[in-house]
VOGU-689065 format. One line per 2 residues: number of its first residue (from 1); for each residue x, y, z of N, C-alpha, C. Coordinates in Angstrom, 2 decimals, padded with zeros to 5 digits. Layout:
% residues N
NUM) X,Y,Z,X,Y,Z,X,Y,Z  ... $
% end
This chain:
% residues 77
1) 110.15,101.95,094.96,108.95,101.16,095.13,109.43,100.23,093.78  109.82,100.59,092.77,110.02,099.68,091.78,111.08,098.41,092.24 $
3) 111.98,098.76,092.82,113.08,097.67,093.27,112.19,096.98,094.29  111.64,097.12,095.38,111.08,096.65,096.17,109.86,095.74,095.81 $
5) 109.13,096.12,094.78,108.08,095.34,094.23,108.84,093.93,093.48  110.02,094.16,092.88,110.73,093.07,092.04,111.70,092.17,092.73 $
7) 111.76,092.44,093.89,112.83,091.59,094.71,112.22,090.33,095.11  110.96,089.99,094.84,110.21,088.91,095.27,110.58,087.93,093.84 $
9) 110.76,088.41,092.66,110.95,087.97,091.51,112.40,087.46,091.32  113.31,088.07,091.82,114.68,088.03,091.55,115.19,086.50,091.40 $
11) 114.84,085.67,092.41,115.75,084.46,092.65,114.74,083.30,092.17  113.41,083.83,091.31,112.43,082.75,091.12,112.39,082.35,090.01 $
13) 112.46,080.98,089.39,112.08,080.79,088.13,110.98,081.30,087.48  110.97,082.04,086.35,109.92,082.49,085.84,109.40,082.03,084.38 $
15) 108.18,081.90,084.38,107.79,081.38,082.89,107.54,082.77,082.12  107.28,083.96,082.81,107.43,085.22,081.81,108.72,085.78,081.80 $
17) 109.33,086.51,080.99,110.46,086.99,081.20,110.48,088.22,082.14  111.66,087.95,083.00,111.76,089.10,084.26,111.62,090.58,083.43 $
19) 112.15,090.74,082.39,112.46,092.30,082.04,110.67,092.72,081.62  110.09,091.95,081.15,108.35,092.18,080.95,107.99,092.76,082.31 $
21) 108.24,091.77,083.13,107.49,092.30,084.49,108.06,093.26,085.15  109.30,093.49,085.10,109.91,094.78,085.24,109.46,096.03,084.77 $
23) 109.23,095.85,083.51,108.80,097.05,082.85,107.56,097.43,083.03  106.87,096.26,083.42,104.99,096.62,083.77,105.04,097.19,085.22 $
25) 106.02,096.79,085.85,106.10,097.65,087.30,106.55,098.97,087.30  107.55,099.19,086.63,108.19,100.38,086.28,106.98,101.52,085.62 $
27) 106.33,100.87,084.66,105.31,101.78,083.93,104.09,101.94,084.88  103.74,101.07,085.74,102.62,101.03,086.62,102.83,102.10,087.73 $
29) 104.16,101.94,088.38,104.38,103.08,089.47,104.85,104.51,088.84  105.23,104.60,087.58,105.20,106.05,086.95,103.58,106.47,086.85 $
31) 102.87,105.72,086.23,101.49,106.11,086.14,100.74,106.34,087.35  101.17,105.67,088.56,100.95,105.99,089.92,101.27,107.54,090.30 $
33) 102.65,107.55,089.96,102.91,108.89,090.32,102.32,109.99,089.57  102.07,109.80,088.26,101.10,110.90,087.52,099.92,111.16,088.08 $
35) 099.18,110.01,088.60,097.87,110.12,089.01,097.98,110.55,090.51  098.76,110.62,091.27,098.99,111.47,092.34,099.18,112.89,092.16 $
37) 099.95,113.31,091.08,099.89,114.71,090.62,098.48,115.10,090.43  097.50,114.70,089.77,096.42,115.13,089.34,095.59,114.97,090.78 $
39) 095.71,113.98,091.38,094.78,114.06,092.81,095.07,115.43,093.65  096.61,115.56,093.58,097.02,116.72,094.20,096.40,118.11,093.84 $
41) 096.26,118.03,092.43,096.00,119.26,091.73,094.46,119.58,092.05  093.61,118.69,091.80,092.32,118.67,091.76,091.54,118.44,093.15 $
43) 092.02,117.69,093.85,091.38,117.47,095.08,091.96,117.66,096.47  093.16,118.37,096.54,093.75,118.60,097.65,094.23,120.06,097.72 $
45) 093.38,121.07,098.82,093.70,122.15,098.94,095.00,122.57,099.14  095.66,123.60,098.60,097.26,124.08,098.60,098.08,123.24,098.11 $
47) 097.80,122.60,097.20,098.44,121.52,096.57,098.65,121.70,095.06  099.66,121.72,094.32,099.84,122.10,092.78,100.13,120.89,091.98 $
49) 099.90,120.77,090.73,100.33,119.86,089.87,101.80,120.26,089.34  102.67,119.87,089.23,104.19,120.04,089.05,104.85,119.18,088.15 $
51) 105.11,119.41,087.00,105.64,118.71,085.94,107.24,118.20,086.57  107.95,119.07,087.37,109.02,118.58,088.08,109.01,117.31,088.66 $
53) 107.73,117.05,089.44,107.58,115.80,090.48,107.35,114.96,089.41  106.52,115.18,088.11,106.39,114.04,087.57,107.88,113.22,086.83 $
55) 108.79,114.40,086.52,110.05,114.33,085.99,110.93,113.36,087.19  110.93,113.81,088.45,111.45,113.08,089.51,110.81,111.72,089.70 $
57) 109.48,111.58,089.44,108.90,110.16,089.60,109.45,109.41,088.32  109.66,109.95,087.34,110.16,109.21,085.93,111.75,108.58,086.10 $
59) 112.45,109.68,086.79,114.09,109.33,087.04,113.79,108.25,088.24  113.31,108.09,089.23,113.36,107.31,090.27,112.80,105.90,089.69 $
61) 111.70,105.71,089.07,111.25,104.38,088.34,112.57,104.10,087.52  113.27,104.92,086.58,114.12,104.29,085.81,115.45,103.99,086.43 $
63) 115.46,104.61,087.70,116.49,104.25,088.40,116.28,102.64,089.11  115.08,102.67,089.58,114.59,101.26,090.05,114.54,100.30,088.99 $
65) 114.27,100.41,087.84,114.33,099.60,086.55,115.74,098.92,086.47  116.52,100.01,086.13,118.09,099.57,085.87,118.52,098.74,087.30 $
67) 118.62,099.25,088.34,118.82,098.73,089.38,118.38,097.30,089.68  117.06,097.24,089.44,116.71,095.70,089.44,116.93,094.93,088.28 $
69) 117.16,095.22,087.15,117.83,094.31,086.10,119.17,094.02,086.25  120.05,094.96,087.10,121.34,094.73,087.45,121.53,093.42,088.19 $
71) 120.60,093.69,089.49,120.39,092.54,090.49,120.05,091.25,089.70  119.22,091.33,088.85,118.77,090.06,088.50,119.68,089.42,087.54 $
73) 120.55,090.11,087.03,121.68,089.70,086.13,122.82,088.96,086.99  122.60,089.68,088.00,124.07,089.45,089.13,123.44,087.98,089.84 $
75) 122.03,087.66,089.95,121.72,086.43,090.65,121.71,085.34,089.75  121.58,085.61,088.58,121.55,084.69,087.57,123.15,083.89,087.38 $
77) 124.30,084.59,087.88,125.44,084.02,087.91,125.84,082.93,088.68 $
% end
């Protein structure tokens, strides 16, 4: 999701540095993943809070961050 949200910014001239936008998107989606874990724990029957899922969300967000940054650097060439 991080990469898909950053695709529109890849070839566009930006007033704000792309890395700041990318970091904001990454942090936003990580917080979204943590929020979903709390919703599952408190509001959904037969679902539980799992730190492993939060770790997987963090890894996925970081992969999206680094892949988006790499694509941005390649598009500048």
